[in-house]
N, C-alpha and C positions, 0 to 999 in steps of 0.2 A: 441422524440421517447423514450419510456422507454425500457430498456434492463434488462436482467437477469444478476445478479452479481454472479459469481462463484469464491470463494476463494480457490485457489489450495492448495494442501497439504503442500507445503513448506511455503506458506504465513500463513497458520494456525499455523504451528510450530513457525514461526517468532512472531506471535501475542502472543502465549503462552510464549515464551521466554521473550518478552518485559514485559508481565504481571508478570512473576515470578521474573525477575530482579527488577522491580519497587516495587514489594511486599516486597522484601528483603531490598531494599535501602530506600524507602519512602512509607511505607505501606498505609498511608492515601490517597496517590495519585493513587495507582494501579488501583482500580476499575474505577475511573473517566477517566484515560488515556485510558484504554481499551475500555470503552464505547464510548469515543470520536473517537478513531480509527475505531471502528466498524461503527459508524454513518458516518464517512467520506467514508468508503468503500461502504456503502449502497447508499450514495449520487451519486455514479458513475452510478447508474441505470438511472439517468436522466441527468447527466452532464458529462458523460464520454468523449464526443467529445470536450468539451470546456476547458479541462485541458492541462497543459503544456506538450510539448514534450522535451525530453532531448537534451541538446546541443551536447552531444557526438554523433557523426555521426553513429557509429556502433549501439548504442542502438536505435537511431532514425530509422535507416534502418531496424532494427529488429521489428519495430512497437510498441516499448514501449512508454508509456506515464507515467506521475507520478503526484501524488497529494501530497501536503505537509500538514502535520498535526502535530503541536507541535514538530517540529524537526525531525519527521519521514517522510520518503518518501514511498509512496504506489505505487509500480510499477505494471502496468497492461497493457493489450492489449485489444483493441476492436476487436471482431471477430464476424462479422454479428450482430445478435441481442443479443450478450452476451459480458459481460465485464469479463475478466479473470484476477484476481489479482494473480500475480506471487510471489511478495516479499513485505515485509514491513520491511524497514531497517532504522537505524538511519542515519541522514543526513551526519554525519561525517565519516561514514564507506566508504571504497573503494568499492562502490557498483558495479562498472563495472565488477569486477572480480567474483562476485557471481551471476550475472544474467544469 
């Protein structure tokens, strides 16, 4: 089943911050990284149910799932016919505190 993917405001800000940081640190990589993250987000329209659930019981009980792309975790929830992307965070970040 194909679902609609909705990137919530906070996740859009995360993507902008990732792009801005990468643009400052490794300019030649910024566009490709953002394109890859956006493609991963769009892939959730058809594969949202097949992606990992967090080991953390609180996040799992809240309905979160996540997709890994180049060291970043794309946290989302499947709600009916929609995938809602909540955050895009670096894998080394203490993500439980910000979800």
